[in-house]
Every structure is written in structure tokens, then in C-alpha cells.
N, C-alpha and C positions, 0 to 999 in steps of 0.2 A: 439778662447777660450771664448771670450765674448758672442757669440752666443751660445755655449755650456753652459755656466754659467746661461744664461737666461732660457734655456730649463730646466736644472735642478731645477732651482729655482721654474719654473711653475710645474714640475714633483712633487716636494716636497709639493707645495700648494695643489695639486690634492690628493696626498696620505694622507695628513694630513686631509682633508676634507672627503675622504672616509672612513678612520678610524673612524671619528667623526659620521658618518652616521651609520656604522657598529655598533659602540657603543650604538647609539640611539635605535636601534631596538633590539639589545640584551637586553637593559634594558627594553623594553617593553615586550619581551618575558618572562624574569625573573619574572615580575609582573603579567604574565598571563592576560593580557588585553584581551578583547572580540574584535569582528570584528567592531563594531562602534567606539570604542576607537581608534582601528588601523587606520581607515579611518580618524579620526579626527587629530590624532598625525601626519600623513603622510601629510594631507593638510596642517598643521601649520608648518612643516618642508619645504615643497616645496613652501609653500607660494602662493599655487594655489589649484584649485578643484582637489581632489583625490578621485577615485572610486574602489569599489569592486563588482565583479559579480561572483556568483557560478553556474556554469552550471546545478548542480544537481537539485537544487530547484527554479532556475531563480531568487534568491534574489540578488538585487542591492543596495549597499549603496554609497552615494556620499556626501561629506562633503566640505564646504568652509574652508579657513585658519582660520576663527574664531570659528569654530566648529558647525556651524549651517547647515542645510540642503542646499544643493546645488541647484541652480535655474534650472527651466526647460524652454525650451529645454536646454540640456547639451551643452558645448562648444566642439570645436573639440578637440579629443585626440592628443595630441602633442607626447605621447610616452606611451606605454603599455608593459606589460610583462605576461606571463603565471604564474598560480599559479598550481605547481605541487605537488602531495601527492602519495607516492608508485609508481613513474614512470607514473602516470596518470594524465593528465591535467583536474583539477576540476575547473578552474575559470580564470579569468584575474584581473589584478590590472592596473591602469592607471592614468595619471595625465592629466588634462585639462588646459595646459598653453597657454595664448592668443598668445605667440611669440615662438621662436624656442626653443627646448630643451636646458636645462642648462648642463654644463659638468658633473655635479654629478647626473643627473636625472638617468642615467641608473644603477648607484650603488644603489640609492635610491630605484627604482622599483624592483630590484633583492632582496634586504632585506625585502622590503615591500611584496613581494610573499612569501618569505619563512616565515615571520611572520603570513601570513594569513593562509597558509598551516597548521602551528602549531596550530592556534587557532581553525581551523575547526577540526582538529584531537583531539584536547582537548575538545571542547565544542559541536562539531556537528553542524548541520545547525540550522537555526531559529526554533522555536517550533511552526510551522503552521501544519495544517492538510494534506492539498494537497501537493503532491510530484509528481516530474518529472515520468511519466509512464515508460520511458525506465529505470530508476534507480530502480523503484520497480520491474520492471519485471526481471531485472538482479538479484535482491536479491531472488526471489522465483522461477526462471527458474530451472528446472531440468537439462538443458545443461550447465549452468554456471559453470565454474571451482571456487574451494573454495576460492582462493585468490581474485577473481574479486567479489565474492559475499561477502565477508568479508568488501572490500572497499566500496561496495554499501550499506551495512549495517551501516557502520560507517558514510558515507555521508548522510545517512537518519536520523542518531541520535541516532542509537542503540549501545550501548557498546559492545565491543568484548566479547565473551564468554557467553553472556546473552541470554537465549531463548526468541524467538520472536514468538508471537502467530498471526494466520493468519485467517482471515475470508474472505469468498466470499460473496458479497452482491448484490442483485437485487432490485432497488427501482428507484422510479420516483422522489425522494427527493435529494436535494444536497448531493453529497458523502462527503463533509466536515463536514456537520452537523450530518450524520451518524456516521463518524469516531470519532467525539467529543461524541457522546452519547455511543458509544462502549467503550471508554477508556477516561472518563472525566478528570481524574486526572494525567495522565501519557502520555509521548510524543507518539504520534499516527501519522500514515502517511496513506494516501489514495490515490488511482489513478484508473481510468478506465483502464481495460484490456479486450479485447476481449467480449466486450458487458456486462461485469459484473463489479462490483467494487471490488476491492482488498484491505483490510485494514490489516495494519501490526501494532502492539502494544506490549508493554511488558506484558499487560494482557487484556483480553476482557470479558465484562460483558453485554449480550445482553438484560438484563432485561428491560432496558429503551427504547428500540426501539419502535417507533410508529406503529400501524396498518398499513398493506399494504407493509411493508418492509420483505422481506425473506433474510435468512442469513444462511450460513452454517460455522461452526466452525471447524478447524482443530485442531487435538490433537498432532500431532509429534512435537518435539524440532526443528527439521531441517526444515527451511523455504520452502524448495522445497516439500518436503513430506507433510507439514502442508496445503501448497497451493492445492496440488493434493487432500487432505482429505476434505478441505474446499468447493472445487467445486463439489466433490462428495455429500457431505452432502448437498449442495444446490440443487442439482438435486432431492433429496427425499422431499423437503419441499412442504407444501400444504397450502391452506388458512387457514386450521385447524392446521396445524403444521408449522408456517412460520419461526421458528428458530430450527435448528437441528445440535447438536453435533456429528461429526464423531464417537466419541468413544461411544456414545448412540445407533448407528446403529448395531454394533456387527455384525453378519454373514450376515444381510440383505445388507450391503455395497457391497458384492460380486456380487450382482446383477449388479452393475454398471459396472464390468469388463467384463460382457458378451457381444458379439457383437449383434448389434440391430437385424440382421435377427434372431438369435437364440431366442431372446425374442418374436419377432413378430410372429414367426412360432409356439410358444407353445400353444397348444389347450387352456389352461386356459386364457392366455393373449389374444389371439385372441377373446375368448368368452367376455372378459371385453370389448374389443374394439367395438364389435358388441352392446353390452349393452349401451356404452357410445353414440354411434350414434343414437341408438332407443330411449333411455329414459334417459337423463342426470339426472334427478331427482333420479332415481333409483340407480344411481353411488353415489349421496351424501348420500342416506340411507346407502348404503354398506359401504362407508367409515365411517360413524358414528358408525356403528356396529363393525367394524374392530377395530376402535380407542379405543371404550370403553369395547367391549367383551360382554356386557349383553344387552338384549332387553330393559329393563327399561332405563338404562342409555343413550342407543342409543336414546330412545324416548325423554328423558329429553333433550338431546343435540339438537334435531331436533324440540323440542317444539311441539310434536304430542303425540297422544295418544298411548299407547303401543300396542293396537289391530291393529292400522293403520300401525305401523312399522312391526308388525308380518305378516300383509297380504303382505306388499312390499316385505318383506324377503323371503317369500314362492315363490313369482313371480320371484325374483333374483335368488333364489336357482335353480328354474326350468330352467331359462335362461342359466345359467351358469353350470348346470349339476353338482353341488357341494352341497352336504348336508352340509348347515350351523351350524346345531346343534352341533356336536361334535368339541372338540378343533383342530382336525386335519383339518377339513373342514374350520374352521375360519382361520387358519394359511395359507392354501392353497388359499383362497380367497384373504387374505391379501397380500401375495406374489405376486399374479397375478395382484393385483390392484397397488402395488408399481413398477412392472416390466412394466406395460402399461404406467405409468406416466413417466418412463424414456425414453420412445420412443419419447415423446413430448418435451423431454429436453436433447436430445443428446449433449454431451460436444463439446464446440468450442475449437479451438487451444488455448494454454497457450499464 
């Protein structure tokens, strides 16, 4: 009986301590504290270093019991627990206790993980530009199921039910800088995918992009369709038109859906290819004429006299066997030029 009484008294002490830990985290969650506050509070309660890691963004927070940043390198993790949101493990929490785990560490970590999941769902990840490419790919992939897509968008910091704009970018500049320029005042996430940059934001304004950057902007509200549109628009960009909105392409976007062999074997496209190989300067003249629609404006764009441009266009028309004077001929040459460019920029896998 005495042994049973000792065991029951120990159990009562454990239960009482566990209830206090539960109440402690319930209070933190009611106060809607953020992740750094959770790490500080947990370190103070455990009287050792406490840490949080989010898999989606790679963010790590470590605090000492006095609320300051934890030393580097970290101490060995004595105990840890997963952070789960909607049945998906999104991170971990842990304690860096120099000795063995204490009896209540398991309860503390369980509630710590629940509180972190609630904070992530409420606030999203930190407001950084670069994001985990796997998470971004899941958000914009055509093959993702909608539940997984919604979780990925939430982990990236985009509220459920709000439209997300998508851009495809090709640049030699740091992608985080481009993302910040595309959306300077609202959350934006960027990641490299299949050789191009993917940028997700609540709104996109390409007006501030520096020269040398090419960008295609999707129009659809659904992220997967917007990504497809953005990549399509990117394929039509040129040095003269470095930024294109898919909505502005209209029926021209249909060219991107044609098989490369169909484009390559078209007589007009084949003629453009021969001209490009023989006289790249002539191709630039044709591009300026197609972009402006008039001889004089093309001359202004090329910084040439209009008579020089007229002679070039006569030679180009003869090489292409297309009369460039009537509107129909101009449209025909413009479509052939765009189709030829698509052959040099065939899409890579998403």
C-alpha cells in the first residue's frame, strides 16, 4: 500500500505539472503570439535553449531561457517533436537540454508543436522573398491536388481564397531582388524552377524591372493556369519587348500550343530562319517594322533614315516572298517572326 501511495503521489504531481504546461500554451495561443515569442516562452519554461524549424522556408528560431538568441553551434538536441498542420509535417520543435530529458519535456514539446502550427496557420511564414522551390512548385503545378496546393500556398504566406499572381522570369540578377521589385509592398515569394524564376505575389507590377530582365505575367486566378500563361508569355518576350502580359497576347498565344515541327516546316517560318542565318541585322529591321507598323516609326526606333529602312524592307520582302506593304502582309510576317522565336525557346518541364 505504501508503494502504491508513492506511485499515486508521483502521478498526481506529473498530472498537475502537465496541466500547467497545457494551460501555459493555451494562454499563448489565446494571445495569438508569433513564432519568436513562442520560442522565447518555451525556452523560459523549459529553462534551456528551445528551437523551431519550418521545412517550407528553412527558417530556424533558437532562443535561450533569458529570451536572447541561442549560441552557435547549437547544443545537442535532447528531445524533439514534429510540427503538423493538416496531417502534413511542416517543421520541428526541440529542446537543447545539456542533461537527460525531464519528465514533462514530452508534454511541453507536444503543446509547443501545436502552438507553432497554429501560429503558422495564422501568420504564415516570415516575410522573406526566397522560398523553398518544392513548395512553390507544389503551389503552381498542374498535377497537384487542390488540398495540397492550398496547404502550400498557406505555408508560403498567401491567405486562402485570395488570388495569387504568377510571373515567369529570366534574369542574371538575384531572384529575390526581382521579386521585391515586382511586388515591393506586399508578400512575394520567388524560387528557381526548371531554369527560370517563378514569382508569386498578391499583385505584380513589372514597371520597375531593370533592363536585361525578361518576364511573362500570367492572367488567370488559378495558380497552375497562371504559371502556364506566364511561361507562355515569357517565350514571346524579346529585347524590344522584355515584359509581356499573357492577356495582351490574345490569339497570338495559340502559336505556343503548336508542335515545334509544325512551326519549323511552315514556309514563312522557314524563310525567317534562313534570313536570320544570313542577315541578323535584317531581322532586327523586320522586328522594328512589325512592332511599329509604319516605316517612319521603325526608322526612328532604329535611329536610321527612313529611306535606308525602306531599302532594307524591300530586300527582306524579296527574301521572304511576302509583300510587307498591306496590313495582311505585315501580320503574316509578324506571326512568322514570333513563331520562329518560339523554336529557340521551347518550353522546359514545369
